[in-house]
LUMLO-271465 format. One record per residue (C-alpha): residue number from 1; residue in three letters; x, y, z. Coordinates in nm, 3 decimals. Example, Ala and Ser with C-alpha at 12.3 -4.5 7.8 and 13.67 -1.06 7.14 Angstrom:
2
{1,ALA,{1.230,-0.450,0.780}}
{2,SER,{1.367,-0.106,0.714}}
***
This chain:
115
{1,MET,{-5.914,-4.092,-6.451}}
{2,PRO,{-5.776,-4.365,-6.751}}
{3,GLU,{-5.656,-4.051,-6.925}}
{4,ALA,{-5.460,-3.896,-6.623}}
{5,LEU,{-5.282,-4.270,-6.558}}
{6,ARG,{-5.242,-4.285,-6.901}}
{7,ALA,{-5.055,-3.969,-6.903}}
{8,ALA,{-4.839,-4.073,-6.595}}
{9,GLY,{-4.707,-4.387,-6.802}}
{10,LEU,{-4.999,-4.643,-6.709}}
{11,THR,{-5.101,-4.915,-6.886}}
{12,VAL,{-5.456,-4.892,-6.832}}
{13,VAL,{-5.783,-5.152,-6.931}}
{14,THR,{-6.106,-5.018,-6.799}}
{15,MET,{-6.380,-5.255,-6.712}}
{16,ARG,{-6.621,-5.078,-7.006}}
{17,GLU,{-6.269,-5.119,-7.257}}
{18,HIS,{-6.235,-5.510,-7.112}}
{19,TYR,{-6.612,-5.613,-7.116}}
{20,GLY,{-6.782,-5.408,-7.331}}
{21,GLU,{-6.976,-5.045,-7.252}}
{22,ALA,{-7.294,-5.249,-7.112}}
{23,ALA,{-7.127,-5.554,-6.996}}
{24,GLY,{-6.898,-5.395,-6.799}}
{25,ALA,{-7.179,-5.233,-6.538}}
{26,ARG,{-7.294,-5.543,-6.524}}
{27,THR,{-7.018,-5.758,-6.389}}
{28,ALA,{-6.989,-5.853,-6.058}}
{29,ASP,{-6.712,-5.743,-5.881}}
{30,VAL,{-6.600,-6.077,-5.806}}
{31,ASP,{-6.629,-6.168,-6.129}}
{32,TRP,{-6.429,-5.899,-6.216}}
{33,ILE,{-6.159,-5.991,-5.935}}
{34,ALA,{-6.113,-6.345,-6.053}}
{35,ASP,{-6.014,-6.190,-6.407}}
{36,VAL,{-5.781,-5.930,-6.321}}
{37,GLY,{-5.631,-6.207,-6.035}}
{38,HIS,{-5.608,-6.467,-6.319}}
{39,ARG,{-5.449,-6.231,-6.554}}
{40,GLY,{-5.193,-6.108,-6.301}}
{41,TRP,{-5.335,-5.720,-6.294}}
{42,VAL,{-5.291,-5.502,-6.054}}
{43,ALA,{-5.645,-5.310,-5.973}}
{44,PHE,{-5.735,-4.939,-5.912}}
{45,HIS,{-6.070,-4.930,-5.766}}
{46,LYS,{-6.257,-4.628,-5.668}}
{47,ASP,{-6.458,-4.762,-5.335}}
{48,ASP,{-6.288,-4.894,-5.065}}
{49,ASN,{-6.628,-5.009,-4.938}}
{50,ILE,{-6.538,-5.335,-5.133}}
{51,ARG,{-6.323,-5.407,-4.857}}
{52,ARG,{-6.614,-5.459,-4.617}}
{53,LYS,{-6.778,-5.688,-4.831}}
{54,ALA,{-6.717,-6.088,-4.789}}
{55,GLU,{-6.760,-6.226,-5.106}}
{56,GLU,{-6.525,-5.958,-5.260}}
{57,ILE,{-6.278,-6.016,-4.984}}
{58,ALA,{-6.315,-6.403,-5.067}}
{59,ALA,{-6.259,-6.344,-5.428}}
{60,VAL,{-5.949,-6.085,-5.327}}
{61,GLU,{-5.771,-6.377,-5.148}}
{62,ALA,{-5.892,-6.647,-5.374}}
{63,HIS,{-5.761,-6.466,-5.667}}
{64,SER,{-5.424,-6.327,-5.500}}
{65,LEU,{-5.545,-5.982,-5.629}}
{66,ARG,{-5.340,-5.703,-5.566}}
{67,MET,{-5.557,-5.367,-5.495}}
{68,PHE,{-5.532,-5.019,-5.487}}
{69,VAL,{-5.849,-4.799,-5.358}}
{70,ILE,{-5.981,-4.467,-5.320}}
{71,THR,{-6.057,-4.390,-4.944}}
{72,ASN,{-6.281,-4.081,-5.031}}
{73,ALA,{-6.559,-4.177,-5.240}}
{74,ASN,{-6.670,-3.791,-5.281}}
{75,LEU,{-6.356,-3.701,-5.533}}
{76,THR,{-6.384,-3.582,-5.824}}
{77,GLY,{-6.174,-3.825,-6.142}}
{78,ALA,{-5.925,-3.582,-6.140}}
{79,ALA,{-5.828,-3.559,-5.781}}
{80,MET,{-5.885,-3.948,-5.794}}
{81,ALA,{-5.612,-3.982,-6.018}}
{82,GLN,{-5.418,-3.716,-5.899}}
{83,ARG,{-5.354,-3.942,-5.571}}
{84,TYR,{-5.258,-4.230,-5.783}}
{85,VAL,{-5.049,-4.007,-5.949}}
{86,VAL,{-4.889,-3.871,-5.647}}
{87,ASN,{-4.835,-4.233,-5.507}}
{88,LEU,{-4.699,-4.395,-5.812}}
{89,ALA,{-4.360,-4.477,-5.687}}
{90,ARG,{-4.497,-4.624,-5.345}}
{91,ILE,{-4.801,-4.799,-5.540}}
{92,SER,{-4.513,-4.938,-5.811}}
{93,ARG,{-4.298,-5.063,-5.463}}
{94,ALA,{-4.629,-5.254,-5.313}}
{95,ALA,{-4.739,-5.377,-5.652}}
{96,ARG,{-4.418,-5.583,-5.686}}
{97,LYS,{-4.525,-5.772,-5.348}}
{98,ALA,{-4.772,-6.074,-5.365}}
{99,GLY,{-5.131,-6.060,-5.325}}
{100,PRO,{-5.344,-6.068,-5.178}}
{101,PHE,{-5.430,-5.715,-5.067}}
{102,ILE,{-5.573,-5.386,-5.098}}
{103,TYR,{-5.380,-5.079,-5.014}}
{104,GLY,{-5.580,-4.720,-4.959}}
{105,VAL,{-5.450,-4.437,-5.177}}
{106,TYR,{-5.462,-4.121,-4.981}}
{107,ASP,{-5.386,-3.793,-5.061}}
{108,ASP,{-4.953,-3.849,-5.004}}
{109,GLU,{-4.963,-4.226,-4.862}}
{110,LEU,{-5.049,-4.556,-4.887}}
{111,LYS,{-5.237,-4.744,-4.616}}
{112,ARG,{-5.242,-5.136,-4.592}}
{113,LEU,{-5.620,-5.179,-4.563}}
{114,HIS,{-5.642,-5.548,-4.611}}
{115,PRO,{-5.526,-5.820,-4.475}}
***
């Protein structure tokens, strides 16, 4: 998926690239959320269940995170990337706004999921 997003013109840093292979797999959601928010980056996530977890939501809010999530965990990586690419103009407009927020990324639209 990162390669497809890069091909669409995005600068992408994966958890594995940022933290290293082993550390990336062990990094807790609240820790990477804090890091991404502190850096002012926009988060792309493949699991919208993160919005149902109290600690993660608290971290999103505390660090003013701007997050976009795939709402269907059964999609292939290519299909997830396609959803992001199709919605890139919408994502770009939404990402200009201050966080915190979480948007769901659907086939051809975004829906605000939090707050």
